[in-house]
KEROFI-154238 format. One record per residue (C-alpha): residue in three letters; x, y negated, z. Coordinates in nm, 4 decimals, always signed. Last residue first. Layout:
REM KEROFI-154238
+------+----------+----------+----------+
: code :       xx :       yy :       zz :
+------+----------+----------+----------+
:  ALA :        X :        Y :        Z :
...
+------+----------+----------+----------+
REM end
This chain:
REM KEROFI-154238
+------+----------+----------+----------+
: code :       xx :       yy :       zz :
+------+----------+----------+----------+
:  ASN :  -0.2780 :  -1.2024 :  +3.2413 :
:  ASN :  -0.5779 :  -1.1623 :  +3.4687 :
:  GLY :  -0.8249 :  -1.1620 :  +3.1851 :
:  GLY :  -0.7791 :  -1.1644 :  +2.8114 :
:  TYR :  -0.8973 :  -0.9221 :  +2.5425 :
:  VAL :  -0.5930 :  -0.7113 :  +2.4606 :
:  LEU :  -0.3681 :  -0.7870 :  +2.7581 :
:  ASN :  -0.6521 :  -0.7757 :  +3.0086 :
:  ARG :  -0.7831 :  -0.4563 :  +2.8504 :
:  LEU :  -0.4379 :  -0.2996 :  +2.8890 :
:  THR :  -0.4202 :  -0.3786 :  +3.2585 :
:  LEU :  -0.7722 :  -0.2462 :  +3.3097 :
:  CYS :  -0.6961 :  +0.0831 :  +3.1348 :
:  ILE :  -0.3619 :  +0.1373 :  +3.3068 :
:  ASN :  -0.4957 :  +0.0985 :  +3.6597 :
:  GLU :  -0.2000 :  +0.1896 :  +3.8826 :
:  GLN :  +0.0398 :  +0.0395 :  +3.6316 :
:  LYS :  +0.3910 :  +0.1666 :  +3.5632 :
:  MET :  +0.3046 :  +0.3317 :  +3.2312 :
:  LEU :  +0.1631 :  +0.0018 :  +3.1047 :
:  TYR :  +0.4817 :  -0.1969 :  +3.1629 :
:  THR :  +0.7003 :  +0.0810 :  +3.0246 :
:  GLY :  +0.5049 :  +0.1274 :  +2.7024 :
:  ILE :  +0.4117 :  -0.1781 :  +2.4972 :
:  LEU :  +0.4347 :  -0.2092 :  +2.1187 :
:  PHE :  +0.2902 :  -0.5364 :  +1.9959 :
:  ALA :  +0.0954 :  -0.6099 :  +1.6798 :
:  ASP :  +0.0575 :  -0.8537 :  +1.3896 :
:  TYR :  +0.3284 :  -1.1024 :  +1.4814 :
:  GLY :  +0.3082 :  -1.4305 :  +1.2897 :
:  ILE :  +0.3685 :  -1.7395 :  +1.5014 :
:  ASN :  +0.0245 :  -1.7271 :  +1.6635 :
:  LYS :  +0.0669 :  -1.3594 :  +1.7503 :
:  LEU :  +0.3900 :  -1.4396 :  +1.9337 :
:  ASP :  +0.2134 :  -1.7044 :  +2.1416 :
:  VAL :  -0.0810 :  -1.4746 :  +2.2076 :
:  LEU :  +0.1567 :  -1.1986 :  +2.3207 :
:  VAL :  +0.3461 :  -1.4401 :  +2.5457 :
:  SER :  +0.0231 :  -1.5594 :  +2.7088 :
:  ARG :  -0.0882 :  -1.1971 :  +2.7482 :
:  LYS :  +0.2119 :  -1.1228 :  +2.9666 :
:  SER :  +0.3987 :  -0.7877 :  +2.9816 :
:  LEU :  +0.6336 :  -0.7604 :  +2.6843 :
:  GLY :  +0.9975 :  -0.6667 :  +2.7441 :
:  SER :  +1.0179 :  -0.4267 :  +2.4516 :
:  ALA :  +0.8535 :  -0.4353 :  +2.1054 :
:  SER :  +0.7324 :  -0.6933 :  +1.8523 :
:  ILE :  +0.5552 :  -0.5622 :  +1.5437 :
:  TRP :  +0.5470 :  -0.7233 :  +1.1983 :
:  ILE :  +0.3354 :  -0.6158 :  +0.9017 :
:  GLU :  +0.4688 :  -0.7407 :  +0.5676 :
:  ASN :  +0.2983 :  -0.8558 :  +0.2472 :
:  ASP :  +0.3074 :  -1.2247 :  +0.3340 :
:  GLU :  +0.6765 :  -1.2485 :  +0.4170 :
:  LYS :  +0.8376 :  -1.2722 :  +0.7609 :
:  HIS :  +1.1823 :  -1.4336 :  +0.7811 :
:  LYS :  +1.0823 :  -1.6912 :  +1.0439 :
:  ILE :  +0.9826 :  -1.3972 :  +1.2623 :
:  LEU :  +1.3489 :  -1.3214 :  +1.3368 :
:  ASN :  +1.4190 :  -1.5950 :  +1.5914 :
:  TYR :  +1.1112 :  -1.5642 :  +1.8138 :
:  SER :  +1.1338 :  -1.1853 :  +1.8252 :
:  THR :  +1.5042 :  -1.1874 :  +1.9160 :
:  GLU :  +1.4417 :  -1.4729 :  +2.1597 :
:  LEU :  +1.2451 :  -1.2214 :  +2.3645 :
:  SER :  +1.5784 :  -1.1024 :  +2.5007 :
:  ILE :  +1.6242 :  -0.7620 :  +2.6623 :
:  LYS :  +1.9569 :  -0.5961 :  +2.7506 :
:  LEU :  +2.0030 :  -0.2233 :  +2.6826 :
:  SER :  +2.3644 :  -0.2984 :  +2.5652 :
:  ASN :  +2.3666 :  -0.0721 :  +2.2598 :
:  LEU :  +1.9908 :  -0.0320 :  +2.2328 :
:  ASP :  +1.9437 :  -0.4087 :  +2.2141 :
:  ARG :  +1.6019 :  -0.4593 :  +2.3690 :
:  ASN :  +1.3852 :  -0.7172 :  +2.1931 :
:  ASN :  +1.3073 :  -0.4592 :  +1.9255 :
:  VAL :  +1.1603 :  -0.6172 :  +1.6142 :
:  GLN :  +0.9447 :  -0.3674 :  +1.4286 :
:  ILE :  +0.9035 :  -0.4125 :  +1.0543 :
:  ILE :  +0.6270 :  -0.2437 :  +0.8578 :
:  LYS :  +0.6384 :  -0.3043 :  +0.4808 :
:  ALA :  +1.0054 :  -0.2197 :  +0.4260 :
:  GLY :  +1.1126 :  -0.3152 :  +0.0734 :
:  VAL :  +1.4410 :  -0.1248 :  +0.0756 :
:  ARG :  +1.6403 :  -0.4512 :  +0.0807 :
:  LYS :  +1.3999 :  -0.5943 :  +0.3363 :
:  ALA :  +1.5109 :  -0.3427 :  +0.5967 :
:  ILE :  +1.8776 :  -0.4107 :  +0.5175 :
:  GLU :  +1.8287 :  -0.7863 :  +0.5619 :
:  LEU :  +1.6433 :  -0.7197 :  +0.8850 :
:  ASP :  +1.9360 :  -0.5256 :  +1.0293 :
:  LYS :  +2.1684 :  -0.8178 :  +0.9484 :
:  GLU :  +1.9183 :  -1.0653 :  +1.0906 :
:  SER :  +1.9238 :  -0.8726 :  +1.4168 :
:  PHE :  +1.7591 :  -0.6007 :  +1.6255 :
:  VAL :  +1.5614 :  -0.4112 :  +1.3626 :
:  GLU :  +1.3224 :  -0.1160 :  +1.3646 :
:  VAL :  +1.1655 :  +0.0077 :  +1.0423 :
:  VAL :  +0.8243 :  +0.1661 :  +1.0886 :
:  PRO :  +0.8125 :  +0.4167 :  +0.8024 :
:  GLU :  +0.4584 :  +0.5227 :  +0.7062 :
:  LEU :  +0.4569 :  +0.8972 :  +0.6450 :
:  LYS :  +0.3202 :  +1.0483 :  +0.3251 :
:  LYS :  +0.6133 :  +1.2906 :  +0.2841 :
:  GLU :  +0.7306 :  +1.0877 :  -0.0161 :
:  LEU :  +0.7122 :  +0.7766 :  +0.2004 :
:  ALA :  +0.9378 :  +0.9447 :  +0.4560 :
:  TYR :  +1.1764 :  +1.0432 :  +0.1760 :
:  PHE :  +1.1826 :  +0.6789 :  +0.0655 :
:  TYR :  +1.3043 :  +0.5645 :  +0.4064 :
:  LEU :  +1.5405 :  +0.8612 :  +0.4393 :
:  ARG :  +1.7145 :  +0.7765 :  +0.1130 :
:  GLU :  +1.7455 :  +0.4095 :  +0.2090 :
:  PHE :  +1.8881 :  +0.4926 :  +0.5503 :
:  ASP :  +2.1421 :  +0.7285 :  +0.3953 :
:  SER :  +2.2374 :  +0.4541 :  +0.1450 :
:  MET :  +2.2914 :  +0.2316 :  +0.4470 :
:  ASP :  +2.5815 :  +0.4481 :  +0.5636 :
:  GLU :  +2.6403 :  +0.4097 :  +0.9369 :
:  PHE :  +2.2739 :  +0.4690 :  +1.0141 :
:  LEU :  +2.1276 :  +0.4353 :  +1.3654 :
:  ARG :  +2.1322 :  +0.0570 :  +1.3297 :
:  VAL :  +1.8390 :  +0.0647 :  +1.0885 :
:  ILE :  +1.6128 :  +0.2466 :  +1.3339 :
:  LEU :  +1.3482 :  +0.4513 :  +1.1495 :
:  LEU :  +1.0307 :  +0.5169 :  +1.3476 :
:  ILE :  +0.7726 :  +0.7462 :  +1.1893 :
:  ALA :  +0.4072 :  +0.6846 :  +1.1096 :
:  SER :  +0.1096 :  +0.9144 :  +1.0402 :
:  ALA :  +0.1775 :  +1.1552 :  +1.3256 :
:  PRO :  -0.0559 :  +1.4580 :  +1.3067 :
:  THR :  +0.2434 :  +1.6972 :  +1.2802 :
:  THR :  +0.3931 :  +1.8894 :  +0.9855 :
:  ALA :  +0.5168 :  +1.5616 :  +0.8306 :
:  THR :  +0.7201 :  +1.5036 :  +1.1451 :
:  ILE :  +0.9022 :  +1.8315 :  +1.0760 :
:  GLU :  +0.9999 :  +1.7041 :  +0.7313 :
:  VAL :  +1.1215 :  +1.3685 :  +0.8593 :
:  GLN :  +1.3409 :  +1.5401 :  +1.1158 :
:  LEU :  +1.4590 :  +1.7700 :  +0.8367 :
:  PRO :  +1.5725 :  +1.4662 :  +0.6358 :
:  HIS :  +1.8140 :  +1.3582 :  +0.9135 :
:  PHE :  +1.8404 :  +1.0175 :  +1.0863 :
:  ILE :  +1.5464 :  +0.9972 :  +1.3257 :
:  PHE :  +1.5998 :  +0.8879 :  +1.6842 :
:  ASP :  +1.2479 :  +0.9146 :  +1.8227 :
:  LYS :  +0.9139 :  +0.7395 :  +1.8195 :
:  ARG :  +0.6467 :  +0.9282 :  +1.6284 :
:  LEU :  +0.3765 :  +0.6700 :  +1.5623 :
:  ILE :  +0.0213 :  +0.7992 :  +1.5971 :
:  PRO :  -0.3025 :  +0.6583 :  +1.4563 :
:  LEU :  -0.6025 :  +0.6895 :  +1.6892 :
:  GLY :  -0.8562 :  +0.9755 :  +1.6956 :
:  PHE :  -0.8063 :  +1.0922 :  +2.0539 :
:  LEU :  -0.7423 :  +1.4601 :  +1.9738 :
:  ALA :  -0.4307 :  +1.3633 :  +1.7777 :
:  ALA :  -0.2462 :  +1.2887 :  +2.1032 :
:  ARG :  -0.2267 :  +1.6601 :  +2.1835 :
:  TYR :  -0.0588 :  +1.7340 :  +1.8514 :
:  LEU :  +0.1914 :  +1.4499 :  +1.8922 :
:  PHE :  +0.2732 :  +1.5553 :  +2.2489 :
:  GLU :  +0.4046 :  +1.8825 :  +2.1037 :
:  ILE :  +0.7094 :  +1.6875 :  +1.9834 :
:  LYS :  +0.8153 :  +1.6519 :  +2.3448 :
:  GLY :  +0.9342 :  +1.3503 :  +2.5426 :
:  SER :  +1.1254 :  +1.3224 :  +2.8675 :
:  PHE :  +1.2878 :  +0.9970 :  +2.7471 :
:  TYR :  +1.6618 :  +1.0668 :  +2.7778 :
:  ASP :  +1.6981 :  +1.4360 :  +2.6941 :
:  GLU :  +1.3599 :  +1.5071 :  +2.5324 :
:  GLU :  +1.3037 :  +1.2601 :  +2.2481 :
:  THR :  +0.9379 :  +1.2872 :  +2.1406 :
:  LEU :  +0.8185 :  +0.9449 :  +2.2524 :
:  ILE :  +0.4613 :  +0.8816 :  +2.1357 :
:  SER :  +0.3476 :  +0.5422 :  +2.0122 :
:  PHE :  -0.0307 :  +0.5329 :  +2.0085 :
:  ALA :  -0.2583 :  +0.3118 :  +1.8013 :
:  ILE :  -0.5185 :  +0.0320 :  +1.8220 :
:  ALA :  -0.5164 :  +0.0193 :  +2.2021 :
:  GLY :  -0.8395 :  -0.1161 :  +2.3492 :
:  GLY :  -0.8330 :  -0.0155 :  +2.7164 :
:  GLU :  -1.0592 :  +0.2820 :  +2.6519 :
:  LYS :  -0.8029 :  +0.4225 :  +2.4096 :
:  TYR :  -0.5086 :  +0.3584 :  +2.6396 :
:  SER :  -0.6887 :  +0.4918 :  +2.9460 :
:  VAL :  -0.7782 :  +0.8122 :  +2.7605 :
:  LEU :  -0.4173 :  +0.8287 :  +2.6426 :
:  VAL :  -0.2919 :  +0.8132 :  +3.0008 :
:  ASN :  -0.5216 :  +1.0916 :  +3.1184 :
:  GLU :  -0.4308 :  +1.3130 :  +2.8225 :
:  LEU :  -0.0567 :  +1.2699 :  +2.8662 :
:  ASP :  -0.0513 :  +1.3330 :  +3.2414 :
:  ALA :  +0.1959 :  +1.1046 :  +3.4151 :
:  LYS :  +0.4087 :  +1.2746 :  +3.6800 :
:  SER :  +0.7379 :  +1.1333 :  +3.5484 :
:  ASN :  +0.6135 :  +0.7754 :  +3.5558 :
:  ILE :  +0.9030 :  +0.5424 :  +3.4835 :
:  ASN :  +1.1933 :  +0.7614 :  +3.5979 :
:  GLY :  +1.5260 :  +0.6290 :  +3.4721 :
:  LEU :  +1.5024 :  +0.2566 :  +3.4074 :
:  SER :  +1.7602 :  +0.1858 :  +3.1341 :
:  PRO :  +1.7919 :  +0.5438 :  +3.0065 :
:  SER :  +1.4132 :  +0.5847 :  +2.9801 :
:  SER :  +1.1388 :  +0.7871 :  +3.1466 :
:  LYS :  +0.7787 :  +0.9026 :  +3.1083 :
:  LYS :  +0.6948 :  +0.7174 :  +2.7866 :
:  PHE :  +0.3516 :  +0.7151 :  +2.6247 :
:  GLU :  +0.3331 :  +0.3965 :  +2.4212 :
:  ALA :  +0.0363 :  +0.1734 :  +2.3555 :
:  ILE :  +0.0316 :  -0.0026 :  +2.0188 :
:  ILE :  -0.1386 :  -0.3289 :  +2.1075 :
:  ASN :  -0.3240 :  -0.5588 :  +1.8716 :
:  VAL :  -0.4254 :  -0.8826 :  +2.0404 :
:  LYS :  -0.7782 :  -0.9352 :  +1.9146 :
:  ASP :  -0.9668 :  -1.0512 :  +1.6045 :
:  LEU :  -0.7107 :  -0.9163 :  +1.3544 :
:  SER :  -0.7955 :  -0.5517 :  +1.4116 :
:  ASN :  -0.8330 :  -0.4122 :  +1.0589 :
:  SER :  -0.4737 :  -0.4846 :  +0.9530 :
:  ILE :  -0.3278 :  -0.3048 :  +1.2550 :
:  ALA :  -0.5410 :  +0.0061 :  +1.2109 :
:  LYS :  -0.4690 :  -0.0023 :  +0.8366 :
:  SER :  -0.0940 :  +0.0079 :  +0.8991 :
:  PHE :  -0.1134 :  +0.3209 :  +1.1160 :
:  SER :  -0.3545 :  +0.5124 :  +0.8942 :
:  GLU :  -0.5303 :  +0.7970 :  +1.0802 :
:  LYS :  -0.4193 :  +1.1278 :  +0.9349 :
:  ASN :  -0.6350 :  +1.3597 :  +0.7266 :
:  LYS :  -0.5872 :  +1.7308 :  +0.7839 :
:  GLY :  -0.3346 :  +1.9707 :  +0.6320 :
:  TRP :  -0.0277 :  +1.8825 :  +0.8350 :
:  GLU :  +0.2686 :  +2.0177 :  +0.6411 :
:  SER :  +0.3482 :  +2.3858 :  +0.6853 :
:  PRO :  +0.5818 :  +2.4985 :  +0.9601 :
:  PHE :  +0.9416 :  +2.6032 :  +0.8803 :
:  LYS :  +1.0021 :  +2.9730 :  +0.9227 :
:  ASN :  +1.1538 :  +3.0365 :  +0.5797 :
:  HIS :  +1.4834 :  +3.1504 :  +0.7349 :
:  SER :  +1.6894 :  +2.8583 :  +0.6007 :
:  LYS :  +1.4269 :  +2.6051 :  +0.7105 :
:  LEU :  +1.3902 :  +2.7467 :  +1.0600 :
:  TYR :  +1.7682 :  +2.7557 :  +1.1073 :
:  THR :  +1.8070 :  +2.3975 :  +0.9852 :
:  LEU :  +1.5280 :  +2.2880 :  +1.2199 :
:  ILE :  +1.7070 :  +2.4495 :  +1.5134 :
:  GLU :  +2.0370 :  +2.2792 :  +1.4246 :
:  ILE :  +1.8561 :  +1.9477 :  +1.3795 :
:  GLU :  +1.7106 :  +1.9815 :  +1.7288 :
:  LYS :  +2.0545 :  +2.0587 :  +1.8723 :
:  LEU :  +2.1985 :  +1.7531 :  +1.6981 :
:  LYS :  +1.9362 :  +1.5189 :  +1.8458 :
:  SER :  +2.1238 :  +1.4417 :  +2.1676 :
:  LYS :  +2.4210 :  +1.3224 :  +1.9633 :
:  LYS :  +2.2091 :  +1.0496 :  +1.8076 :
:  PHE :  +2.0917 :  +0.9268 :  +2.1454 :
:  LYS :  +2.4487 :  +0.9211 :  +2.2743 :
:  ASN :  +2.5649 :  +0.7349 :  +1.9624 :
:  LEU :  +2.2832 :  +0.4842 :  +2.0102 :
:  MET :  +2.3933 :  +0.4283 :  +2.3677 :
+------+----------+----------+----------+
REM end
């Protein structure tokens, strides 16, 4: 699947290359951006949830294709989300990079979630209100390319959220000194989910790191358990996008209630 995702981005990179070579590339975002890591660090008294806007996915197909971005993000903010994760991949997740600009109106930090492996993808992200960018270790065949892109993101004043699936991935993330580590419980090659991934990898957490658990999360009891063993935040999208009352569901996860 990762190869399919990567292939789907080649057209975007071709367009960005054209814009760059013809001096039509947008300017970097000139306004202040909400800090992604600070939002997590400043919210230690509750279950920190990064709420994701995701209309569809390869594993589930249509999740909520009629969802209105603004309406969902209002529910997310009122429900207690500390940040937004915005899918911008178009072919498999029905995302758009323009969603990042619309999400900025709500005043929460934004993570651009996509399949990023080229410097121009980092550059175009720097022209948006997103303050964080997802870098998936397993998307890189050459780890020196991953390292270069990690530090290029920092140079562009973006916070890299480094996604791992295994101890091998984690070792590479730590080698570059990743400060924000996201453990994905869904293996993007097989699309299978196992929460054991989060439980197993957290033993490697160090004091100066922020850890996020993602995928397959829907019960507050599990979130509290994972928080107690060291997770700082949780990225939840599909479960929330499927709910009739998104705001109430999110509040229950953040503050306690039915879940």
